[in-house]
Structure formats: C-alpha cells, structure tokens
MARGUDO-99239 format. One record per residue: residue in one letter; x, y, z of N, C-alpha, C in turn. Coordinates in steps of 0.2 Angstrom, whole numbers, plus 2048, in hexadecimal, padded with zeros to 3 digits. Atoms other than C-alpha are relative to their C-alpha. Layout:
// residues N
AXYZXYZXYZ
...
***
This chain:
// residues 395
X7FF7FD806DF9A49A1C7FA7FF7FB
X805801804DEBA4CA108027FD7F9
X7FF803806DEAA41A018008047FA
X8007FB806DEEA499F07FA7FE7FB
X805802805DDFA4A9E48037FF7FA
X7FE802807DE0A449D28028077FD
X7FE7F9803DE0A579CD807802802
X7FA7FE7FDDEEA5B9D98067FC7FD
X7FA804803DF9A4C9D38018017F9
X7FF7FF807DF6A509C18048077FF
X7FD7F9801DFCA629C4808800802
X7F98007FEE0DA5C9CB8047FD7FA
X7FB803805E1CA599C08037F9802
X7FD8077FEE25A489BF805801805
X7FB7FF7FBE33A4F9C97FD801807
X8038007F9E27A509D87FE7F9802
X8018077FEE26A3D9D98077FD800
X7FA8047FFE34A329DF8017FA7FA
X800806805E2FA249D37FB8017FA
X804800806E28A259C18027FA7FC
X7FE806803E27A149B98008007F8
X7FF800808E29A0F9A67F98027FD
X8077FE802E16A129A47FE807801
X8017F97FEE17A239AB7FC801806
X8038007FAE0EA1E9BB805803805
X7FC7FC7FBE14A2A9C97FE7FE807
X8018027F9E17A249DB804804804
X7FC7FC7FBE1DA2C9EB8018077FF
X7FF7F9801E1AA3E9EA805803805
X7FB7FD7FCE28A499F18018077FF
X8007F8801E23A5B9EE7FF804806
X8007FC7FAE21A60A008037FB806
X7FD8047FAE28A5AA117FC7FB802
X8048067FEE19A50A168007FA7FC
X800806805E19A46A068077FD800
X7FA803800E2BA43A078017FB806
X8008047FAE29A3CA197FC7FA7FF
X804806801E1BA31A138037FC7FB
X7FD804805E25A2BA048067FC803
X7FB8047FCE33A26A107FD7FA803
X8038057FCE27A1CA1A7FD7FA7FB
X803804804E1FA14A0B8057FD7FA
X7FB802805E2FA11A008007F8800
X7FF808800E319FEA057FA7FD7FE
X806804803E1F9FAA007FE8017F9
X8017FF808E21A009EE8037FB7FC
X7FE805804E239F39E18038037FA
X7FC7FC805E319FA9D58017FB7FA
X7FF805806E339F39C38077FD800
X7FA803800E459EF9C6805804805
X7FC7FD7FBE549F39D28038077FE
X7FD7F9802E5AA029C77FA805801
X8057FB7FEE49A0A9C97FF801807
X8007FF7F8E49A079DC806805802
X7FB7FC7FEE5AA0F9DD7FF8077FE
X8017FA802E55A1E9D37FB804804
X8057FD7FBE46A219DE803801807
X7FD7FF7FAE50A1F9ED804806801
X7FB7FA800E5DA2C9E87FB806800
X8047FA801E4FA389E37FC802807
X8037FF7FAE46A359F4805803805
X7FB7FD7FBE56A389FE8028077FF
X7FF7F9802E59A489F47FB805803
X8067FC7FEE48A4E9F8800801808
X8007FF7F9E4AA4AA0B806805802
X7FA7FB7FEE5BA54A0B7FD8077FF
X8037F9801E51A63A037FC802805
X8047FE7FBE45A63A118037FF807
X7FC8017F9E52A60A1F7FD7FA804
X8028067FCE4BA4FA238067FB800
X7FA8057FFE58A43A2A7FC7F9800
X804806800E50A32A258047FA803
X7FC8057FCE59A27A327FC7F97FF
X804806800E4BA1AA328007FD7F9
X800802807E4AA19A1F8077FD7FE
X7F9803802E5DA16A1D8017FA804
X7FF8067FCE5DA09A2B7FC7FB7FD
X804805803E4FA00A238037FE7F9
X7FD802806E58A01A128067FB801
X7FB8057FEE679F9A1A7FE7F9802
X8038067FEE5D9ECA227FD7FC7FA
X803803806E549E8A118067FE7FC
X7FA803804E659E7A088037FA803
X7FD8067FCE6C9DBA157FB7FA7FE
X805806801E5C9D0A138007FE7F8
X7FF802807E5D9D1A008067FC7FE
X7FA804800E6F9CCA017FF7F9802
X8018077FDE6A9BDA0C7FB7FC7FB
X804804805E5C9B99FF8047FE7FA
X7FC802806E699B99F18047FA802
X7FC8057FEE749AE9FB7FC7F9800
X8048057FFE659A39FE7FF7FD7F9
X801803807E629A19EB8067FC7FE
X7FA804802E7499B9E98007FA804
X8008067FBE7398F9F87FB7FB7FE
X805804802E639889F28017FC7FA
X7FF803806E699859E18067FB801
X7FB8057FFE7797B9E87FE7FA805
X8038067FBE6C9709F48007FA7FD
X800807802E6E95E9F27FB7FB803
X8048047FCE65956A007F9802801
X8077FD7FEE52957A027FF802807
X8017FE7FAE4C960A11805806802
X7FB7FB7FEE5A96DA117FC8077FF
X8047F9801E4D97BA0B7FE803806
X8027FD7FAE4697EA1C805803804
X7FA7FD7FCE57980A248038067FD
X7FD7FA803E5D98CA177FC806801
X8047FA7FFE4E997A18800803807
X7FF7FD7F9E4F998A2B806804801
X7FA7FD7FFE6199DA2A8008077FC
X8007FA804E5F9AAA1C7FB805802
X8057FB7FEE4F9B2A23800801807
X8007FF7F9E549B1A357FA7FE804
X8068027FDE459A8A3A8007F8802
X7FE8077FEE49998A447FA7FC800
X806804800E37992A447FC8007FA
X803800806E33994A327FF7F97FE
X801806802E2B985A2B7FE7FF7F8
X802801807E2997EA197FB7FA7FF
X805805801E19975A157FE7FE7F9
X802802807E1496BA067F97FE7FF
X807802800E03969A007FF7F97FD
X801807802DFC9579FE7F88007FE
X807800803DEC9559F37FC7FA804
X8048067FDDE89449FB7FE802808
X8027FE7F9DE994BA0D7FC806801
X8047FA7FFDE195BA09803805805
X7FD7FC7FBDED964A148088017FE
X7F97FF800DFF96BA158047FB805
X7FC8057FCE0C95EA1B807803801
X7F97FE7FEE1D961A248047FB7FD
X7FB805802E2D958A207FF7F9801
X8018077FEE28949A297F97FD7FD
X807803803E17947A1F7FA801805
X8067FF7FBE0C94DA2E7FC8067FE
X8047FA802DFE959A2A801805806
X7FE7FA7FBE0196AA327FA8057FF
X8057FA801DF3977A358038067FF
X7FE7F9801DF5988A2E7FF804805
X8017FB7FBDF7995A3B7FA8057FF
X8057FA801DE89A1A3E804806800
X7FD7FA800DEB9B3A3C802803806
X7FE7FD7F9DEB9B7A4E8067FC804
X7FB8047FDDF99AAA518078047FF
X7FA7FC801E069B7A4C8057FD7FC
X7FC803805E0D9ACA3E7FD8027F9
X8037FE807E0C9B1A2C8017F97FC
X800806804E099A4A1E8018037F9
X7FF7FE807E109A7A0C7FF7FA7FC
X801806804E0999B9FF8038017F9
X7FE801807E109959EE7FB7FB7FD
X804804804E0598E9E18037FD7FA
X7FE803806E089839D27FA7FF7FB
X806801805DFC9859C37FA801804
X8067FF7FCDEF98C9CF7FE7FB805
X8028057FBDF097E9DB805801806
X7FB7FF7FADF897E9ED8067FC7FF
X7F9803801E0B97A9ED8037FF807
X7FC7FF7FAE149809FC7FE806804
X8027FA7FCE1198BA0B806801805
X7FB7FE7FBE1E994A167FD803806
X8037FD7FAE19997A28806804803
X7FA7FC7FEE249A5A2E7FE806805
X8017F97FCE269B5A397FE8057FB
X8027FB805E1D9C3A308058057FE
X7FB7FB802E2C9CEA308057FD7FC
X7FB803804E369C1A277FF8017F8
X8017FF807E2E9C4A167FB8067FF
X8057FA800E269D6A188028047FA
X7FE7FD806E309DCA097FE7FD7F9
X803803806E279D99F88067FD7FC
X7FB803805E379D79EE8047FA803
X7FD8067FDE3F9CC9FB7FC7FA800
X805806800E309C19FC8007FD7F9
X800803806E309BF9E98067FC7FE
X7F9804801E439BA9E98007FA803
X8008067FCE409AE9F77FC7FA7FD
X805805803E319A69EF8027FD7FA
X7FD803807E399A49DE8057FA802
X7FB8057FEE4799B9E77FD7FA803
X8048057FDE3B9909F17FD7FC7FA
X804803806E3198C9E18057FC7FC
X7FB804804E419879D88027FA803
X7FD8067FCE4797B9E67FA7FB800
X8068057FFE359739E87FF7FC7F9
X801803807E339709D58067FC7FE
X7FA804802E4596A9D38007F9804
X8008067FCE4395D9E17FB7FB7FD
X806804802E329579DA8027FD7F9
X7FE803807E3A9569C88057FB801
X7FB805800E4994D9CE7FD7F9802
X8038067FEE3E9409D67FD7FD7FA
X803803806E3493E9C68057FD7FB
X7FB802805E4393D9BB8037FA802
X7FD8067FEE4B9309C67FC7FA800
X805806800E3B9269C67FF7FE7F9
X802802807E399269B38067FF7FC
X7FA800805E4B9269AC8067FC804
X7FA8037FDE5591A9B78047FC7FB
X7FB803805E649149AE8027F9803
X7FF8077FEE659019B08077FF802
X7F98017FFE779019AE803802807
X7FD7FD7FAE7A90B9BE7FD7FD806
X8038037FAE6F9009C98057FB803
X7FB8047FDE788F59D67FF7F97FE
X801807802E7C8E39D28037FC806
X7FE8047FBE818D49DC7FA7FE805
X8058027FBE788D09EC7FC807802
X8047F97FEE6A8DE9EE7FA7FE803
X8068017FDE5A8E09F77FB8047FC
X8067FC803E498E59EF7FB802805
X8067FD7FDE3B8EF9F67FB8017FB
X8067FF804E2A8EE9EE7FA802805
X8067FE7FCE1B8F79F47FA8017FB
X8067FE804E098F99EE7FA802805
X8067FD7FCDF99019F47FB7FB801
X8058057FFDED8F69FC7F98037FE
X8077FE802DDB8F69F58008077FB
X8007FA804DE09039E87FA8017FB
X8057FF804DD28FF9DD7FA803803
X8067FD7FCDC59039EB802808801
X7FE7F97FFDCF9139EE7FE8047FA
X8017FD806DCE9189DC7F98017FF
X8087FF801DBB9159DC7FE805804
X8037FB7FBDB89209EB8038077FE
X7FD7F9801DC492E9E67FF8037F9
X8017FD807DC292F9D38068037FE
X7FA7FC802DCE93C9CC805802805
X7FC7FE7FADD49409DD8057FA802
X7FB8057FEDDD92F9DE8078027FE
X7FA7FE802DEB9369D4804804805
X7FD7FC7FBDEF9429E28037FB805
X7FF8047FADEF9349EF8067FB7FD
X7FB804803DFA9299E3807804800
X7FA7FC800E079379E1803801807
X7FD7FF7F9E0893A9F48037F9802
X7FD8067FEE0B9279F78077FF7FC
X7FA800804E189279E9806804803
X7FB7FB7FDE219369F08037FE807
X7FE8037FAE2192EA018057FB800
X7FB806801E2991E9FB8068027FD
X7FA7FE803E359279F0805803804
X7FB7FD7FBE3C9329FE8037FC804
X7FD8057FBE3E924A0A8057FC7FC
X7FB804804E4791A9FC8078047FF
X7FA7FC801E539289F8804802806
X7FC7FF7FAE5792CA0A8037FA803
X7FD8067FDE5B91AA0E8057FE7FB
X7FB802805E6791A9FF7FE7FB7FB
X803805805E5C90F9F48008037F9
X8017FD807E599119E17F97FE7FE
X806801803E489129D98017FC7F9
X7FF804806E469049CB7FA8017FC
X8067FF804E349069C57FA802804
X8077FE7FDE2390D9C97FB7FF7FB
X806802804E139069C27FA800804
X8067FF7FCE0290B9C7801801807
X7FF7FF7F9E029099DA8057FC803
X7FA8047FEE128FE9DB8068047FF
X7FA7FC800E239059DF8057FA801
X7FB805800E338FA9DC807804801
X7F97FD7FFE448FF9E48057FB802
X7FA8057FEE558F79E7804803805
X7FC7FD7FBE618F99F58067FB800
X7FA8047FFE738F39F78007FC807
X8008037FAE708EFA097F97FF802
X8068027FEE618E6A107FD804806
X8027FB7FAE618F1A207FD8067FD
X8037FA803E5E900A157F97FF7FD
X807802802E4F8F8A0D7FB800805
X8058007FBE478F5A1D7FF807803
X8017F97FEE4B907A237FB8047FC
X8057FD804E4290DA147F97FE801
X8078037FFE33902A167FD802807
X8037FE7FAE31907A287FF807800
X8027F9801E32919A247FA8027FC
X806800804E25917A177FA7FF804
X8068027FCE1990EA237FE805805
X8017FB7FAE1C91BA317FD8067FD
X8027FA803E1992AA257F87FF7FE
X807801802E09923A1D7FB7FE806
X8048027FAE0391CA2E7FD806803
X8027FA7FCE0292EA357FC8057FB
X8037FC805DFA935A257F9800801
X807800800DE893BA257FE8017F9
X802800807DDF937A157F98037FF
X8067FC801DD0940A0D7FA7FB802
X8078047FFDBE93AA128017FA804
X7FF8067FBDC492FA208037FA7FD
X7FD806804DCC923A138067FD804
X7FA8037FEDDA917A188047FE7FA
X7FB802805DE9916A0C8067FC803
X7FA8047FDDF5908A118047FC7FA
X7FB803805E04901A088037FA802
X7FD8067FEE0A8EFA088078007FE
X7F97FF802E1D8EDA078037F9801
X7FD807800E278DDA038088027FE
X7F97FF801E3A8DCA048037F97FF
X7FD806801E458CE9FD8078017FD
X7F97FF802E588CC9FA8027FA7FB
X7FD806804E618C29EC8058037FB
X7FB7FE805E6C8C39DD7FD8007F9
X803800806E628C89CE8058027FA
X7FC7FE806E688CB9BC7FE8077FE
X8027F9803E698DD9B68018007F9
X8007FF807E658E09A47FF8077FE
X8007FA803E648EF9997F9803803
X8077FD7FEE518F199F7FF7FF807
X8018017F9E538ED9B18027F9803
X7FF8067FDE538DE9BD7FC7FA7FD
X804806802E4E8CD9B88027FA805
X7FE8067FCE4E8BC9C27FB7FE805
X8058037FBE468B29CF7FF805806
X8017FB7FAE4A8BF9DD7FB8057FF
X8057FB802E408CC9D47F97FD801
X8068037FFE318C09D47FE7FF807
X8018027F9E338BB9E67FF807804
X8017FA7FDE348CD9EB7F88027FF
X8077FF802E238D09E27FB7FC804
X8058047FDE1B8C19EA800801808
X8007FE7F9E218C69FC7FC806801
X8047FA800E198D79F97F97FE800
X807801801E098CF9F37FC7FD806
X8038037FAE068C5A037FF805806
X8017FC7FAE078D4A0F7F9804800
X8067FB7FFDF98DFA15802807800
X7FE7F9800DF88F2A14803802807
X7FD7FE7FAE038F9A218067FB803
X7FC8057FDE0D8E9A238078007FB
X7F9801803E208E6A1E8027F8801
X7FE807800E248D4A198067FF7FD
X7F9801802E368CEA188017F97FE
X7FE807801E3D8BEA108057FE805
X7FA8027FCE498B3A198068027FE
X7F97FE803E578B8A0D801807803
X7FE7FA7FEE558CAA12801800808
X7FF8007F8E538C6A258077FE801
X7F98027FFE638BDA248058057FE
X7FC7FB803E6B8CBA1A801806805
X8007FB7FBE688D7A298037FE807
X7FE8027FAE6F8CCA36806804803
X7FA7FB7FEE7A8D7A417FF8077FE
X8007F9802E758E7A397F8802800
X8077FE800E628E8A3D800807802
X8017F97FEE5D8FAA3E7FD801807
X8028007F9E5A900A507F8800801
X8078007FFE498FDA577FC7FB7FB
X804805805E448F0A498017F9802
X8008077FEE408DEA4D7FC7FD7FA
X803804805E398D0A437FB7FB804
X8058057FEE298C5A468007FA7FB
X7FF806805E2B8B3A3E7F87FF7FE
X806802803E1C8B0A338007F97FD
X800806803E2189FA2E8037FF7F9
X7FE801807E26897A1E7FA7FF7FC
X806800804E1A899A108017FF7F8
X800801807E178939FE7FD8067FC
X8027FB803E168A29F37FE7FE7F8
X802802806E0D8A29E28068007FB
X7FB800805E1989D9D38077FE802
X7FA8027FEE278989DE8007F9803
X8008087FEE2D8869E18027FF807
X7FD8017FAE368899F17FC805805
X8047FC7FBE2D88FA01805805803
X7FD7FA7FDE328A0A097FF801807
X8017FE7F9E358A4A1B7FF807800
X8027F9800E2C8B4A1E800803807
X7FF7FD7F9E2E8C1A2C7FC8077FF
X8037F97FFE248D1A31805804803
X7FC7FB7FCE2E8E0A357FC804805
X8037FD7FBE298E8A45804806803
X7FD7FA7FEE2E8FAA4B7FB805803
X8057FB7FDE27908A557FD8047FB
X8047FC805E1A911A4B7FD7FC7FB
X803804805E15903A417FA7FC803
X8068057FEE058F8A418037F9802
X7FD8067FEE088E8A4A7FC7FA7FE
X805805801DF88DDA487FD8007F9
X803801807DF38D6A377FD7F9800
X803807801DE88C8A318067FC7FD
X7FB804803DF18B9A2A8028027F9
X7FE7FE806DFB8BBA1B7FB7FF7FA
X805801805DF18BDA0B8007FA7FD
X801807802DEA8AEA038067FD7FB
X7FB802805DF88AE9F68067FC803
X7FA8047FDE048A7A037FD7FA804
X8038067FDDFF895A078057FE805
X7FD8027FBE0488EA178037F87FE
X7FE807802E0F87EA157FD7FB804
X8028067FCE0986DA1A8057FD804
X7FB8037FCE11863A278067FC7FC
X7FB804804E1A858A1A8048057FC
X7FC7FB803E20868A11805803804
X7FB7FD7FCE2886FA208067FC802
***
C-alpha cells in the first residue's frame, strides 16, 4: 500500500481517519479498503489519549471495515485478548495494593501476565548490577536470547528490571499499567523499610528476655576512602540486606547509625537465623572494583530496660561488645544466647567454642561462640584485641 503524501493527507476530511486527537492530529486513515486493513493491523500500536478516545476510534474503524465488506476476525480476537489482559492488569494493581509480604511481586506478575519465568530484578549501586530476590547478581539477557527486558528508573537512575516473554508486554497501554503498579510496590516496600527504620515506637518493642543483634561494616573508613560518594550506595545495600533478614526472621529494627544496625528479637533462634541470612547474602555479593565488604555480627540475650527512647542496660552494652570483637563475615554469640537456643537451634547451625573472654567495660567474663553454617566463612583470626583472653587465675 503506497504511503499517503502530506498533500494527500491534508486533502482528506477528518471523517477519513479513525482517530483524531484533542490537538487535531489525525491517525489511522480509513478512506479506502487498503488503508482500513492497514488501520486494523496497526490499531494496537497506537497510543490513545484515554479509553474513551480508543473506543471511539475502534467503533469508527469497525464501521469502515463493514463498509468495505471486511470481516476483521483477527482484529476482534486481538481486542478480546487485549481486554482480557487489561482486566488481568487491573486485577494485578488491586492485588499488588493488598500485598503484605516482601517477595510477592514476582509471583503476582507471573500469574497476571501468564509468564511462569518472569523475573523481577532490583538495581544495586554498590554491586553495579541487577540482583534477584536472594541478592545474587543476574546478567541481563542479550537480545538474541528471546527474552525481553523492561526497565524502570527512579529520578533518572536504574531501579528495577523485568525479564519476561516479549509477548507479555507488547501492548503499550498494558505495559504502562503494569509498570506503574510495579513502581508503586517497589517504592512502597522501600519506603516501608525506611519508615520502620526511622520511626520505631519504643512502646511497641518487646520486653522481658530478648535477644539483640548488632552488625557493623568492617573497615568502613577504608571503604569510604576508596569509594568516595559511591559509599552511600554500598551502605544502602548493606542496610537493606540486614533489614530484610531481620524482618523475615520476625525481628524489630531498633536503630541505625552510620554503618551499624541494631535489632531485637523475642527468640534467640530468630536472631541467629537473621544473622546467618545476612552473612550468606553478603558473602555471595560481588562488590565494585574487586572490593570486599564484610559485616561483623554480635548476638546477646538479656533483660534490658525499655524507656521512651529505647533500650538501656548492661545487656545492650554487652551486645555491642560482642559485636566489636568479631571479624567481618563472622557471627559471635554470647553464652546467654547460646543457652537460650538450647533445643531450638536452627537446622544446619552449630557453635564453635571461642572460650571465655574479658570484654572492655564489663566486669564479668563472657563465654563466646562462633556460629557455623553452610555458606558461611569458617576460619578467622583470633578475636579482635578488644577481647582479652583470661589468665589461668581468672578462669
């Protein structure tokens, strides 16, 4: 079919086009049989101003097809398919709005778009790559791999990538609906974590016998010196990893300062679960420029006092001291926490006795243990110098 010249288009009345937008731009010529067939084929690729404009154009196009004796079976089938998928997208928006648990996004998208292999990847500044739900870097498929990639950005920076069947998002309007729903969920989850981090209501924190988990980044000053402004991205990644592990294990975030993270659990076993998850995730992470980012973790149980501003008491100080003697990648547990998980140790977790040590500022020596589990580093240097080994008389 020969393309209409500018003069030919100008000579046609508005009624010769299926769609005329609010600015007077005319699309989908329908003045003869060839152009009607072409308009039927191109209809799904046109971006309409709203649903009412789409419906008016659809009716005009079908009337033109009837005028020229065209039976648009393929067009009608495609429209039905599109309406079904838009209905699925509408349901998706509703379902995503109700989502409570992290990680449901990928499952909901797979169901709504009928793509069992769809993947939701999140950008990591520090890793310089997109990560899957377990925190592992995932390469973006090449064009020849028959998988499409749809990207979402936030303020001009990478945010999320959807890896999917090309046919799943071949409708521009459907794509826009789905991406807005995804953006809403991703930003809501991020905001939820930030709000919980900054506005913990002390009155709602657990009381009685609780277990504290403290983490901090090893050699953070050296990392800051090497990365400069990019250190903020690394810090956000580490915080997000710890925060997700704490929430999934049923813990509460108490405070975040610089590279330190302070959380509380009602069960000691849950604190150990969270610490193991953190070390596994960070241990598998690839960091920029070949850097190593390791987090030390300390766990201690006790009966602190809960005030309007948070926890106070010897157990808080002890937890901090236990964390301070660990090396990056290591989880050190006090004797009190070790005793608290007796009979309820998470599967695959075991303890290595590190002996009794005198910790700075504490009058009583602490029995310390190293948590060992699959996927964790095992061999570390002796505990950091702040943990003094007891003399024979003190033992």
